[in-house]
mmCIF file as Biopython writes it, N, C-alpha, C and O atoms, coordinates in Angstrom:
data_model
#
loop_
_atom_site.group_PDB
_atom_site.id
_atom_site.type_symbol
_atom_site.label_atom_id
_atom_site.label_alt_id
_atom_site.label_comp_id
_atom_site.label_asym_id
_atom_site.label_entity_id
_atom_site.label_seq_id
_atom_site.pdbx_PDB_ins_code
_atom_site.Cartn_x
_atom_site.Cartn_y
_atom_site.Cartn_z
_atom_site.occupancy
_atom_site.B_iso_or_equiv
_atom_site.auth_seq_id
_atom_site.auth_asym_id
_atom_site.pdbx_PDB_model_num
ATOM 1   N N  . MET A ? 1  ? -11.529 1.339  5.521   1.0 0.0 1  A 1 
ATOM 2   C CA . MET A ? 1  ? -11.017 0.786  3.859   1.0 0.0 1  A 1 
ATOM 3   C C  . MET A ? 1  ? -11.478 0.813  2.764   1.0 0.0 1  A 1 
ATOM 4   O O  . MET A ? 1  ? -10.758 0.834  1.765   1.0 0.0 1  A 1 
ATOM 5   N N  . LYS A ? 2  ? -12.547 0.817  2.724   1.0 0.0 2  A 1 
ATOM 6   C CA . LYS A ? 2  ? -13.533 0.576  1.470   1.0 0.0 2  A 1 
ATOM 7   C C  . LYS A ? 2  ? -13.026 2.339  0.735   1.0 0.0 2  A 1 
ATOM 8   O O  . LYS A ? 2  ? -12.630 2.227  -0.426  1.0 0.0 2  A 1 
ATOM 9   N N  . PRO A ? 3  ? -13.015 3.562  1.185   1.0 0.0 3  A 1 
ATOM 10  C CA . PRO A ? 3  ? -12.520 4.436  0.264   1.0 0.0 3  A 1 
ATOM 11  C C  . PRO A ? 3  ? -11.232 4.446  -0.246  1.0 0.0 3  A 1 
ATOM 12  O O  . PRO A ? 3  ? -10.948 5.194  -1.181  1.0 0.0 3  A 1 
ATOM 13  N N  . LEU A ? 4  ? -10.517 3.793  0.198   1.0 0.0 4  A 1 
ATOM 14  C CA . LEU A ? 4  ? -9.249  3.352  -0.324  1.0 0.0 4  A 1 
ATOM 15  C C  . LEU A ? 4  ? -9.317  2.278  -1.421  1.0 0.0 4  A 1 
ATOM 16  O O  . LEU A ? 4  ? -8.340  2.297  -2.168  1.0 0.0 4  A 1 
ATOM 17  N N  . LEU A ? 5  ? -10.026 1.568  -1.625  1.0 0.0 5  A 1 
ATOM 18  C CA . LEU A ? 5  ? -10.470 0.625  -2.506  1.0 0.0 5  A 1 
ATOM 19  C C  . LEU A ? 5  ? -10.906 1.126  -3.780  1.0 0.0 5  A 1 
ATOM 20  O O  . LEU A ? 5  ? -10.440 0.899  -4.896  1.0 0.0 5  A 1 
ATOM 21  N N  . GLY A ? 6  ? -12.365 2.207  -3.256  1.0 0.0 6  A 1 
ATOM 22  C CA . GLY A ? 6  ? -12.764 2.976  -4.349  1.0 0.0 6  A 1 
ATOM 23  C C  . GLY A ? 6  ? -12.105 4.146  -5.122  1.0 0.0 6  A 1 
ATOM 24  O O  . GLY A ? 6  ? -12.557 4.710  -6.118  1.0 0.0 6  A 1 
ATOM 25  N N  . LEU A ? 7  ? -11.045 4.376  -4.523  1.0 0.0 7  A 1 
ATOM 26  C CA . LEU A ? 7  ? -9.732  5.513  -4.968  1.0 0.0 7  A 1 
ATOM 27  C C  . LEU A ? 7  ? -9.108  4.638  -6.015  1.0 0.0 7  A 1 
ATOM 28  O O  . LEU A ? 7  ? -9.230  4.910  -7.210  1.0 0.0 7  A 1 
ATOM 29  N N  . LEU A ? 8  ? -8.337  3.425  -5.520  1.0 0.0 8  A 1 
ATOM 30  C CA . LEU A ? 8  ? -7.818  2.286  -6.258  1.0 0.0 8  A 1 
ATOM 31  C C  . LEU A ? 8  ? -8.730  1.891  -7.369  1.0 0.0 8  A 1 
ATOM 32  O O  . LEU A ? 8  ? -8.096  1.131  -8.100  1.0 0.0 8  A 1 
ATOM 33  N N  . ALA A ? 9  ? -9.782  2.050  -7.759  1.0 0.0 9  A 1 
ATOM 34  C CA . ALA A ? 9  ? -10.569 1.822  -8.681  1.0 0.0 9  A 1 
ATOM 35  C C  . ALA A ? 9  ? -10.686 2.822  -9.412  1.0 0.0 9  A 1 
ATOM 36  O O  . ALA A ? 9  ? -10.707 2.651  -10.631 1.0 0.0 9  A 1 
ATOM 37  N N  . VAL A ? 10 ? -10.785 4.050  -8.892  1.0 0.0 10 A 1 
ATOM 38  C CA . VAL A ? 10 ? -11.078 5.295  -9.761  1.0 0.0 10 A 1 
ATOM 39  C C  . VAL A ? 10 ? -9.631  5.560  -10.411 1.0 0.0 10 A 1 
ATOM 40  O O  . VAL A ? 10 ? -9.546  6.240  -11.434 1.0 0.0 10 A 1 
ATOM 41  N N  . PHE A ? 11 ? -8.541  5.031  -9.821  1.0 0.0 11 A 1 
ATOM 42  C CA . PHE A ? 11 ? -7.067  5.538  -10.178 1.0 0.0 11 A 1 
ATOM 43  C C  . PHE A ? 11 ? -6.781  4.462  -11.443 1.0 0.0 11 A 1 
ATOM 44  O O  . PHE A ? 11 ? -6.391  4.793  -12.563 1.0 0.0 11 A 1 
ATOM 45  N N  . VAL A ? 12 ? -7.084  3.029  -10.964 1.0 0.0 12 A 1 
ATOM 46  C CA . VAL A ? 12 ? -7.178  2.081  -12.277 1.0 0.0 12 A 1 
ATOM 47  C C  . VAL A ? 12 ? -7.972  2.349  -13.893 1.0 0.0 12 A 1 
ATOM 48  O O  . VAL A ? 12 ? -7.685  2.175  -15.078 1.0 0.0 12 A 1 
ATOM 49  N N  . VAL A ? 13 ? -9.036  2.836  -13.145 1.0 0.0 13 A 1 
ATOM 50  C CA . VAL A ? 13 ? -9.791  3.406  -14.409 1.0 0.0 13 A 1 
ATOM 51  C C  . VAL A ? 13 ? -9.679  4.487  -15.437 1.0 0.0 13 A 1 
ATOM 52  O O  . VAL A ? 13 ? -10.243 4.513  -16.531 1.0 0.0 13 A 1 
ATOM 53  N N  . ALA A ? 14 ? -8.844  5.400  -14.908 1.0 0.0 14 A 1 
ATOM 54  C CA . ALA A ? 14 ? -8.700  6.803  -15.197 1.0 0.0 14 A 1 
ATOM 55  C C  . ALA A ? 14 ? -7.356  5.791  -16.025 1.0 0.0 14 A 1 
ATOM 56  O O  . ALA A ? 14 ? -7.489  5.788  -17.249 1.0 0.0 14 A 1 
ATOM 57  N N  . MET A ? 15 ? -6.421  5.164  -15.623 1.0 0.0 15 A 1 
ATOM 58  C CA . MET A ? 15 ? -5.069  4.951  -16.635 1.0 0.0 15 A 1 
ATOM 59  C C  . MET A ? 15 ? -5.577  4.399  -17.044 1.0 0.0 15 A 1 
ATOM 60  O O  . MET A ? 15 ? -5.245  4.904  -18.117 1.0 0.0 15 A 1 
ATOM 61  N N  . LEU A ? 16 ? -6.637  3.206  -17.509 1.0 0.0 16 A 1 
ATOM 62  C CA . LEU A ? 16 ? -7.259  2.453  -18.556 1.0 0.0 16 A 1 
ATOM 63  C C  . LEU A ? 16 ? -7.585  3.658  -19.642 1.0 0.0 16 A 1 
ATOM 64  O O  . LEU A ? 16 ? -6.957  3.790  -20.692 1.0 0.0 16 A 1 
ATOM 65  N N  . ALA A ? 17 ? -8.490  4.374  -19.287 1.0 0.0 17 A 1 
ATOM 66  C CA . ALA A ? 17 ? -8.543  5.360  -20.098 1.0 0.0 17 A 1 
ATOM 67  C C  . ALA A ? 17 ? -8.036  6.293  -20.605 1.0 0.0 17 A 1 
ATOM 68  O O  . ALA A ? 17 ? -8.584  6.910  -21.519 1.0 0.0 17 A 1 
ATOM 69  N N  . ALA A ? 18 ? -6.719  6.638  -20.055 1.0 0.0 18 A 1 
ATOM 70  C CA . ALA A ? 18 ? -5.618  7.485  -20.560 1.0 0.0 18 A 1 
ATOM 71  C C  . ALA A ? 18 ? -4.802  6.432  -21.570 1.0 0.0 18 A 1 
ATOM 72  O O  . ALA A ? 18 ? -4.428  7.012  -22.589 1.0 0.0 18 A 1 
ATOM 73  N N  . VAL A ? 19 ? -4.468  5.127  -21.524 1.0 0.0 19 A 1 
ATOM 74  C CA . VAL A ? 19 ? -4.077  4.585  -22.393 1.0 0.0 19 A 1 
ATOM 75  C C  . VAL A ? 19 ? -5.028  3.912  -23.433 1.0 0.0 19 A 1 
ATOM 76  O O  . VAL A ? 19 ? -4.428  3.245  -24.276 1.0 0.0 19 A 1 
ATOM 77  N N  . PHE A ? 20 ? -6.413  3.950  -23.551 1.0 0.0 20 A 1 
ATOM 78  C CA . PHE A ? 20 ? -7.046  3.525  -24.417 1.0 0.0 20 A 1 
ATOM 79  C C  . PHE A ? 20 ? -7.565  4.588  -25.439 1.0 0.0 20 A 1 
ATOM 80  O O  . PHE A ? 20 ? -7.949  4.369  -26.588 1.0 0.0 20 A 1 
ATOM 81  N N  . ALA A ? 21 ? -7.491  5.879  -24.732 1.0 0.0 21 A 1 
ATOM 82  C CA . ALA A ? 21 ? -8.247  7.193  -25.155 1.0 0.0 21 A 1 
ATOM 83  C C  . ALA A ? 21 ? -7.306  8.090  -26.442 1.0 0.0 21 A 1 
ATOM 84  O O  . ALA A ? 21 ? -7.590  9.200  -26.891 1.0 0.0 21 A 1 
ATOM 85  N N  . GLY A ? 22 ? -6.556  7.527  -26.692 1.0 0.0 22 A 1 
ATOM 86  C CA . GLY A ? 22 ? -5.418  8.237  -27.659 1.0 0.0 22 A 1 
ATOM 87  C C  . GLY A ? 22 ? -6.091  8.663  -28.736 1.0 0.0 22 A 1 
ATOM 88  O O  . GLY A ? 22 ? -5.866  9.842  -29.012 1.0 0.0 22 A 1 
ATOM 89  N N  . PRO A ? 23 ? -7.011  7.974  -29.594 1.0 0.0 23 A 1 
ATOM 90  C CA . PRO A ? 23 ? -7.888  8.333  -30.665 1.0 0.0 23 A 1 
ATOM 91  C C  . PRO A ? 23 ? -8.726  9.415  -30.359 1.0 0.0 23 A 1 
ATOM 92  O O  . PRO A ? 23 ? -9.145  10.176 -31.231 1.0 0.0 23 A 1 
ATOM 93  N N  . TYR A ? 24 ? -9.018  9.537  -29.053 1.0 0.0 24 A 1 
ATOM 94  C CA . TYR A ? 24 ? -10.140 10.473 -29.180 1.0 0.0 24 A 1 
ATOM 95  C C  . TYR A ? 24 ? -9.765  11.790 -28.692 1.0 0.0 24 A 1 
ATOM 96  O O  . TYR A ? 24 ? -10.684 12.582 -28.482 1.0 0.0 24 A 1 
ATOM 97  N N  . GLY A ? 25 ? -8.198  12.270 -28.411 1.0 0.0 25 A 1 
ATOM 98  C CA . GLY A ? 25 ? -7.781  13.440 -28.940 1.0 0.0 25 A 1 
ATOM 99  C C  . GLY A ? 25 ? -7.093  13.421 -27.182 1.0 0.0 25 A 1 
ATOM 100 O O  . GLY A ? 25 ? -7.216  12.611 -26.263 1.0 0.0 25 A 1 
ATOM 101 N N  . GLU A ? 26 ? -6.264  14.889 -27.332 1.0 0.0 26 A 1 
ATOM 102 C CA . GLU A ? 26 ? -5.363  15.281 -25.951 1.0 0.0 26 A 1 
ATOM 103 C C  . GLU A ? 26 ? -6.155  15.691 -24.890 1.0 0.0 26 A 1 
ATOM 104 O O  . GLU A ? 26 ? -5.677  15.434 -23.785 1.0 0.0 26 A 1 
ATOM 105 N N  . GLY A ? 27 ? -7.115  16.195 -24.904 1.0 0.0 27 A 1 
ATOM 106 C CA . GLY A ? 27 ? -8.433  16.384 -24.062 1.0 0.0 27 A 1 
ATOM 107 C C  . GLY A ? 27 ? -8.835  15.443 -22.768 1.0 0.0 27 A 1 
ATOM 108 O O  . GLY A ? 27 ? -8.721  15.442 -21.542 1.0 0.0 27 A 1 
ATOM 109 N N  . VAL A ? 28 ? -9.316  14.736 -23.716 1.0 0.0 28 A 1 
ATOM 110 C CA . VAL A ? 28 ? -9.599  12.953 -22.789 1.0 0.0 28 A 1 
ATOM 111 C C  . VAL A ? 28 ? -8.392  12.635 -22.088 1.0 0.0 28 A 1 
ATOM 112 O O  . VAL A ? 28 ? -8.380  12.772 -20.865 1.0 0.0 28 A 1 
ATOM 113 N N  . VAL A ? 29 ? -7.214  12.166 -22.791 1.0 0.0 29 A 1 
ATOM 114 C CA . VAL A ? 29 ? -6.233  11.560 -22.043 1.0 0.0 29 A 1 
ATOM 115 C C  . VAL A ? 29 ? -5.223  12.936 -21.144 1.0 0.0 29 A 1 
ATOM 116 O O  . VAL A ? 29 ? -4.152  12.701 -20.583 1.0 0.0 29 A 1 
ATOM 117 N N  . ARG A ? 30 ? -5.870  14.296 -21.201 1.0 0.0 30 A 1 
ATOM 118 C CA . ARG A ? 30 ? -5.265  14.841 -20.159 1.0 0.0 30 A 1 
ATOM 119 C C  . ARG A ? 30 ? -6.199  14.999 -19.017 1.0 0.0 30 A 1 
ATOM 120 O O  . ARG A ? 30 ? -5.812  15.397 -17.919 1.0 0.0 30 A 1 
ATOM 121 N N  . MET A ? 31 ? -7.495  14.670 -19.293 1.0 0.0 31 A 1 
ATOM 122 C CA . MET A ? 31 ? -8.625  14.931 -18.113 1.0 0.0 31 A 1 
ATOM 123 C C  . MET A ? 31 ? -8.462  13.420 -17.414 1.0 0.0 31 A 1 
ATOM 124 O O  . MET A ? 31 ? -8.980  13.230 -16.314 1.0 0.0 31 A 1 
ATOM 125 N N  . ALA A ? 32 ? -7.787  12.442 -18.031 1.0 0.0 32 A 1 
ATOM 126 C CA . ALA A ? 32 ? -7.915  11.367 -17.306 1.0 0.0 32 A 1 
ATOM 127 C C  . ALA A ? 32 ? -6.771  11.307 -16.754 1.0 0.0 32 A 1 
ATOM 128 O O  . ALA A ? 32 ? -6.698  10.609 -15.742 1.0 0.0 32 A 1 
ATOM 129 N N  . GLY A ? 33 ? -5.970  11.763 -17.066 1.0 0.0 33 A 1 
ATOM 130 C CA . GLY A ? 33 ? -4.399  11.666 -16.163 1.0 0.0 33 A 1 
ATOM 131 C C  . GLY A ? 33 ? -4.779  12.980 -15.096 1.0 0.0 33 A 1 
ATOM 132 O O  . GLY A ? 33 ? -4.049  12.925 -14.106 1.0 0.0 33 A 1 
ATOM 133 N N  . TYR A ? 34 ? -5.588  13.961 -15.063 1.0 0.0 34 A 1 
ATOM 134 C CA . TYR A ? 34 ? -5.947  14.886 -13.785 1.0 0.0 34 A 1 
ATOM 135 C C  . TYR A ? 34 ? -6.607  13.836 -13.034 1.0 0.0 34 A 1 
ATOM 136 O O  . TYR A ? 34 ? -6.423  13.795 -11.817 1.0 0.0 34 A 1 
ATOM 137 N N  . VAL A ? 35 ? -7.402  12.925 -13.641 1.0 0.0 35 A 1 
ATOM 138 C CA . VAL A ? 35 ? -8.777  12.224 -12.340 1.0 0.0 35 A 1 
ATOM 139 C C  . VAL A ? 35 ? -7.680  11.153 -12.082 1.0 0.0 35 A 1 
ATOM 140 O O  . VAL A ? 35 ? -8.122  10.492 -11.142 1.0 0.0 35 A 1 
ATOM 141 N N  . ALA A ? 36 ? -6.506  10.667 -12.435 1.0 0.0 36 A 1 
ATOM 142 C CA . ALA A ? 36 ? -5.714  9.653  -11.794 1.0 0.0 36 A 1 
ATOM 143 C C  . ALA A ? 36 ? -4.616  10.309 -11.008 1.0 0.0 36 A 1 
ATOM 144 O O  . ALA A ? 36 ? -4.000  9.742  -10.106 1.0 0.0 36 A 1 
ATOM 145 N N  . THR A ? 37 ? -4.438  11.390 -11.360 1.0 0.0 37 A 1 
ATOM 146 C CA . THR A ? 37 ? -3.676  11.830 -10.132 1.0 0.0 37 A 1 
ATOM 147 C C  . THR A ? 37 ? -4.446  12.508 -9.329  1.0 0.0 37 A 1 
ATOM 148 O O  . THR A ? 37 ? -3.667  12.885 -8.454  1.0 0.0 37 A 1 
ATOM 149 N N  . LEU A ? 38 ? -5.684  12.977 -9.024  1.0 0.0 38 A 1 
ATOM 150 C CA . LEU A ? 38 ? -6.108  13.124 -7.805  1.0 0.0 38 A 1 
ATOM 151 C C  . LEU A ? 38 ? -6.629  11.943 -7.028  1.0 0.0 38 A 1 
ATOM 152 O O  . LEU A ? 38 ? -6.943  12.148 -5.856  1.0 0.0 38 A 1 
ATOM 153 N N  . ALA A ? 39 ? -6.779  10.548 -7.606  1.0 0.0 39 A 1 
ATOM 154 C CA . ALA A ? 39 ? -6.972  9.480  -6.922  1.0 0.0 39 A 1 
ATOM 155 C C  . ALA A ? 39 ? -5.777  9.001  -6.530  1.0 0.0 39 A 1 
ATOM 156 O O  . ALA A ? 39 ? -5.884  8.148  -5.649  1.0 0.0 39 A 1 
ATOM 157 N N  . LEU A ? 40 ? -4.201  9.349  -7.013  1.0 0.0 40 A 1 
ATOM 158 C CA . LEU A ? 40 ? -3.441  8.795  -6.546  1.0 0.0 40 A 1 
ATOM 159 C C  . LEU A ? 40 ? -3.177  9.403  -5.066  1.0 0.0 40 A 1 
ATOM 160 O O  . LEU A ? 40 ? -3.124  8.750  -4.024  1.0 0.0 40 A 1 
ATOM 161 N N  . GLY A ? 41 ? -3.001  11.003 -5.235  1.0 0.0 41 A 1 
ATOM 162 C CA . GLY A ? 41 ? -3.008  11.649 -4.028  1.0 0.0 41 A 1 
ATOM 163 C C  . GLY A ? 41 ? -4.111  11.695 -2.786  1.0 0.0 41 A 1 
ATOM 164 O O  . GLY A ? 41 ? -3.766  12.092 -1.673  1.0 0.0 41 A 1 
ATOM 165 N N  . GLY A ? 42 ? -5.398  11.279 -3.053  1.0 0.0 42 A 1 
ATOM 166 C CA . GLY A ? 42 ? -6.335  10.914 -2.259  1.0 0.0 42 A 1 
ATOM 167 C C  . GLY A ? 42 ? -5.911  9.259  -1.591  1.0 0.0 42 A 1 
ATOM 168 O O  . GLY A ? 42 ? -6.129  8.854  -0.449  1.0 0.0 42 A 1 
ATOM 169 N N  . MET A ? 43 ? -5.421  8.715  -2.437  1.0 0.0 43 A 1 
ATOM 170 C CA . MET A ? 43 ? -4.967  7.550  -1.906  1.0 0.0 43 A 1 
ATOM 171 C C  . MET A ? 43 ? -3.896  7.885  -0.583  1.0 0.0 43 A 1 
ATOM 172 O O  . MET A ? 43 ? -4.019  7.765  0.636   1.0 0.0 43 A 1 
ATOM 173 N N  . ALA A ? 44 ? -3.046  8.255  -1.271  1.0 0.0 44 A 1 
ATOM 174 C CA . ALA A ? 44 ? -1.925  9.060  -0.458  1.0 0.0 44 A 1 
ATOM 175 C C  . ALA A ? 44 ? -2.084  9.327  1.106   1.0 0.0 44 A 1 
ATOM 176 O O  . ALA A ? 44 ? -1.644  8.865  2.158   1.0 0.0 44 A 1 
ATOM 177 N N  . ALA A ? 45 ? -2.918  10.283 0.698   1.0 0.0 45 A 1 
ATOM 178 C CA . ALA A ? 45 ? -3.677  11.121 1.712   1.0 0.0 45 A 1 
ATOM 179 C C  . ALA A ? 45 ? -4.593  10.127 2.810   1.0 0.0 45 A 1 
ATOM 180 O O  . ALA A ? 45 ? -4.519  10.316 4.024   1.0 0.0 45 A 1 
ATOM 181 N N  . LEU A ? 46 ? -5.255  9.304  2.350   1.0 0.0 46 A 1 
ATOM 182 C CA . LEU A ? 46 ? -5.644  8.290  3.707   1.0 0.0 46 A 1 
ATOM 183 C C  . LEU A ? 46 ? -4.984  7.420  4.244   1.0 0.0 46 A 1 
ATOM 184 O O  . LEU A ? 46 ? -5.281  7.033  5.375   1.0 0.0 46 A 1 
ATOM 185 N N  . LEU A ? 47 ? -3.503  6.701  3.274   1.0 0.0 47 A 1 
ATOM 186 C CA . LEU A ? 47 ? -2.648  6.091  3.832   1.0 0.0 47 A 1 
ATOM 187 C C  . LEU A ? 47 ? -2.050  6.408  5.117   1.0 0.0 47 A 1 
ATOM 188 O O  . LEU A ? 47 ? -2.087  5.720  6.137   1.0 0.0 47 A 1 
ATOM 189 N N  . VAL A ? 48 ? -1.329  7.870  4.889   1.0 0.0 48 A 1 
ATOM 190 C CA . VAL A ? 48 ? -1.142  8.747  5.830   1.0 0.0 48 A 1 
ATOM 191 C C  . VAL A ? 48 ? -1.889  8.699  6.984   1.0 0.0 48 A 1 
ATOM 192 O O  . VAL A ? 48 ? -1.453  8.626  8.133   1.0 0.0 48 A 1 
ATOM 193 N N  . GLN A ? 49 ? -3.393  8.758  6.512   1.0 0.0 49 A 1 
ATOM 194 C CA . GLN A ? 49 ? -3.955  9.483  7.730   1.0 0.0 49 A 1 
ATOM 195 C C  . GLN A ? 49 ? -4.045  7.893  8.631   1.0 0.0 49 A 1 
ATOM 196 O O  . GLN A ? 49 ? -3.754  7.879  9.827   1.0 0.0 49 A 1 
ATOM 197 N N  . SER A ? 50 ? -4.370  6.916  8.082   1.0 0.0 50 A 1 
ATOM 198 C CA . SER A ? 50 ? -4.336  5.677  8.778   1.0 0.0 50 A 1 
ATOM 199 C C  . SER A ? 50 ? -3.131  5.239  9.361   1.0 0.0 50 A 1 
ATOM 200 O O  . SER A ? 50 ? -3.126  4.375  10.238  1.0 0.0 50 A 1 
ATOM 201 N N  . TRP A ? 51 ? -2.141  5.759  8.947   1.0 0.0 51 A 1 
ATOM 202 C CA . TRP A ? 51 ? -0.743  5.403  9.333   1.0 0.0 51 A 1 
ATOM 203 C C  . TRP A ? 51 ? -0.427  6.434  10.553  1.0 0.0 51 A 1 
ATOM 204 O O  . TRP A ? 51 ? 0.539   6.093  11.235  1.0 0.0 51 A 1 
ATOM 205 N N  . LYS A ? 52 ? -1.025  7.536  10.910  1.0 0.0 52 A 1 
ATOM 206 C CA . LYS A ? 52 ? -0.903  8.323  11.751  1.0 0.0 52 A 1 
ATOM 207 C C  . LYS A ? 52 ? -1.861  8.202  13.146  1.0 0.0 52 A 1 
ATOM 208 O O  . LYS A ? 52 ? -1.667  8.684  14.262  1.0 0.0 52 A 1 
ATOM 209 N N  . ASN A ? 53 ? -3.013  7.332  12.614  1.0 0.0 53 A 1 
ATOM 210 C CA . ASN A ? 53 ? -4.385  6.903  13.387  1.0 0.0 53 A 1 
ATOM 211 C C  . ASN A ? 53 ? -3.579  5.909  14.270  1.0 0.0 53 A 1 
ATOM 212 O O  . ASN A ? 53 ? -3.920  5.873  15.452  1.0 0.0 53 A 1 
ATOM 213 N N  . ARG A ? 54 ? -2.664  5.179  13.920  1.0 0.0 54 A 1 
ATOM 214 C CA . ARG A ? 54 ? -2.292  3.612  14.309  1.0 0.0 54 A 1 
ATOM 215 C C  . ARG A ? 54 ? -1.088  3.794  15.236  1.0 0.0 54 A 1 
ATOM 216 O O  . ARG A ? 54 ? -0.774  2.878  15.997  1.0 0.0 54 A 1 
ATOM 217 N N  . ARG A ? 55 ? -0.327  5.066  15.199  1.0 0.0 55 A 1 
ATOM 218 C CA . ARG A ? 55 ? 1.107   5.350  16.093  1.0 0.0 55 A 1 
ATOM 219 C C  . ARG A ? 55 ? 0.560   5.664  17.555  1.0 0.0 55 A 1 
ATOM 220 O O  . ARG A ? 55 ? -0.308  6.445  17.944  1.0 0.0 55 A 1 
ATOM 221 N N  . PRO A ? 56 ? 1.308   4.853  18.155  1.0 0.0 56 A 1 
ATOM 222 C CA . PRO A ? 56 ? 1.066   4.991  19.634  1.0 0.0 56 A 1 
ATOM 223 C C  . PRO A ? 56 ? 1.241   6.553  19.999  1.0 0.0 56 A 1 
ATOM 224 O O  . PRO A ? 56 ? 2.044   7.223  19.349  1.0 0.0 56 A 1 
ATOM 225 N N  . ARG A ? 57 ? 0.578   7.062  20.916  1.0 0.0 57 A 1 
ATOM 226 C CA . ARG A ? 57 ? 0.641   8.488  21.229  1.0 0.0 57 A 1 
ATOM 227 C C  . ARG A ? 57 ? 1.456   8.471  22.526  1.0 0.0 57 A 1 
ATOM 228 O O  . ARG A ? 57 ? 1.338   7.605  23.393  1.0 0.0 57 A 1 
ATOM 229 N N  . ARG A ? 58 ? 2.258   9.467  22.570  1.0 0.0 58 A 1 
ATOM 230 C CA . ARG A ? 58 ? 2.852   9.305  23.932  1.0 0.0 58 A 1 
ATOM 231 C C  . ARG A ? 58 ? 2.072   9.849  25.271  1.0 0.0 58 A 1 
ATOM 232 O O  . ARG A ? 58 ? 2.580   9.704  26.383  1.0 0.0 58 A 1 
#
């Protein structure tokens, strides 16, 4: 559960950086978007992995 919370924190910080970094240039906003996308993908992967581990096996 801790890695999921860490990725959630990274996602939130990256989204805040993307919103408030407009004056610093397009590169900063684009990089924050990349980081947010990677964090969101990691959260989805962890959720799927935990869901698959909870399913009863036949």
